[in-house]
N, C-alpha and C positions, 0 to 999 in steps of 0.2 A: 617318696612322698612323706614317710613317717617323720623325718626330721623337720619338714615344713609344717606339720600338723599343729604343733603348739603355737607357732607364729601366726598361722592363718586363723586359728581359733581365737587368739587374743585380738587380732585385727578385726575379725568378724564381730566380736563383742563390742569393740570400740565403735565400729560402724553402726551397729544396732543402737547403741546408746546415743550416738550423735543424731541418728535419724529420729529418735523419739524423745530427746531431752535437750533443753537449752544448756548453755554453758555460762555460768556467772563470771562476768569480767570485772565487776566493781561492786563494792558493798560498803555500807556505813551504818552502824547501829548507834553511833554517837557516844560510844564509850571510850573513844580514843584509839580504836583499832581498825580504822578504815583500810580498805585494800582496793587496788585497781584505779586509783585516782592519782593525778599528779599534784602533790601537795594536799593541803586541807581545803575545806569549803571556804568560800570568800563571800563578801557582800558588798554591794554598792551603797548601802545605807551608811551615812557618815556620822550621824549622831549616836553616840554610845548607848544612850538610853533606849533608842529605837531599834537597835540591831537585834537580829534573832539570837537567842541564847539557848544553850544546852540546859535543860531543866530535868529534875528528877521527881518522879511520882511513883510511889509504891516500889521503890528500888529500881525503877526502869528509867533510863535516860532517853530523851528525845530532843529534837530541835524545835523551839517554839517561836512563833511569829505573832507580833501584835501591831505591826506598822506596815506601810505600803511602799513597794518599790518593784519595778519590772525585773530587777535582778536582786531580789531580797536575799537570795543565797544562790551560789552556783559552784559547780565542781567541774574540773577538767579531767576527762578520761585519759588514762595512760595509753589506751589504744583506741584510735578512731574507728568508728563503726560505719559500715556501708551496706550491710545486709539487714535482715530482720532483727529488730531490737525489742526485748521485753524489759519493761520497767515496772517494778512493784514496790509498794511502801505501805505502811500503816499510818493512820492519822486519827486524831480526835480533836474536839474543840471544846472550849468552855465559853460561857456567856450566851447571849441570845442573838441568833443570826438575824441580820436585816437583809433586805432585798439586794442581791448582787454582791454580797460579801464573797470574796474570791481568793482562792489559793490554788494555783495551777502549777503543775510540774511540766516544764517545757523541755524539748529536745532540740539541740542545735542552735536555737536562737529564741529570744523572748517572743518573737512573732511566728515561731514555727509551731509544729504539732505540740499539743499539750492536753492534759486531762487533770481533773481534780474537782475541787469545791467551787460551785457558782450558785449561791443560795437563790432559789427560785420562789420568790415571795410576792409575786405580782397581785395575787388575790388576797393578800393579808395572811395567808397560811403558807409556810414553806414546804414544798413538795418537789420531788425529783431534783435534788440539790447537787447532783454530780453531772459533769459534762465531759465531752471529748471532742476534739477538733483537730484538723490537719493544718489549718492556717491560723493566723493571729486573732480572728474574730469568728463569731457564730458557733456552729457545732451543736449537735443534738444533746439532749439531757438523757441520763440513764433513768429509765422509768422505774419507779418504785424506790428510788434512792432518797427516802425521807429520813433525814438525819436527826439524831438525838444527841444533845449535849452530854459529854462525859463518856459516850460509848466509842469504842475503838473499831475502826473499819479498815479492811484490807483492800487496796486498789491495785489492779493489774491492768497494764496497757501493753498492746502488741502492735508495733509500728512496722509497716511493710511497704515495699514497692510492688505494685501489681501491673499486669498487662504490659510488661516491658518498659515501664516508666523509669527514667533516670532519677526521678525525685520521689520521695515518700508521698504516698497518696491514699493510704488506708490505715486507720488507727482504730483498733478494737479495744474495748474497755469492759472490765468486769468489776463489780463490787462484791467483796467477800466470795471470791471464786472457790469452787470445790477443788479437791486434789486432782480429780479427773480433768476438769477444765484447765487447770494450770499445766497439766501434762500434755493434753491434746490441743490446747488453744482453740477450742470450739465452744459454742454456746455463749458468745459474748452478749452482755447486756445491751450494748449499743456499738455500732461501727460507724465512724465518721469517714467520709470520702472527700476527695478534692485534692488536686495536686498542690503540694507545698513548694517552697523554694529551697528545700533542704535535701541534699543528695548524700550527705554524710553527717555523722554526729560525733563531735569531739568534746562537747560540753553539754551538761544538763543543768537546769536551774529551777528556782521557785519564783513565781511572780505573785505578788499580793496586791489586791485592790479593795478599797472600801472596808478594810478591817478597822472597826472603830467601836465605840461604846463598850470597851472592855473585852471584846471578842479576841480570843487567842486560839491559834491553831498549832498543833504539834504534829510533827512527822517522825517516823522511826522506821527501822529495818528497811532502809533503802537499798535496792538491788538493781543492777543493770546486767542483763544477760543477752548473749547473742544466740541467734538461731542458725544452725548450719545451713548454708545455701544448697539448694537441690543440685546445682552443678558440681559443687565440691563433693557431695555425697555420691553422685554418679561416678565421678572419677575414682573415688575411694573404692566403690563397688567394682569398677573395672580392674583396679589393681588387685583386689582379692581374687577376682576371676582369673587374672593372669597368673597369679601365684599357684592357684589350683591347677590350671592347665599345664604350667611348667612342671609341676610335680608329677602329674599323670604321665606326661611324655617321658620324663626321666625314668619313672618306674617301668614303663612299657619297653 
């Protein structure tokens, strides 16, 4: 058993890490060093002056949007995702938000699950300005997400299939999540439910609507992570148990 011990120990560590942490599969901080995507980001906006642009502020680069398109920017993942998906990014805006100014990050399709900015100014004062949804319309607001121009926010979304669904049907979202919330994926500010038409994700993108009057929204530190599926972890655990049993039998 002694010669198996280092192998089992290293596998056990990997199993433990997989069970408690996500795995980043794609990332882009807009400094020209993106990973996990097939090619660079693209846009369906045709006018050069309206296209999103990489801008620099305080030495930090971000992708800035000031015009509207369902596919204002999009990225193809190098590896299609079918299990739990975590997406997080930071964003800020300049200008004065108007009702329903919108920038959402979508997964799989522009009418698929999405989350992000949806200025909620029906009463004349903008409050609860972030949303999350599993389909192309509706979805709840994140309570307390009262945004301020020039301030940077960190958004985290966790998209899953629940109750044996073949399609994604639960999307949890956090604004400025704590390290513990990012690790445990608990304590979401809001969870949207409802079955989407998306069963796998090979592309993510940004949809913008109603951005006008000089409002510009910038995103940065975009990451896509996968969450190990319970079935995979169980099989891995069985493999570890099998190695341990084989070692004990040989030693005896």
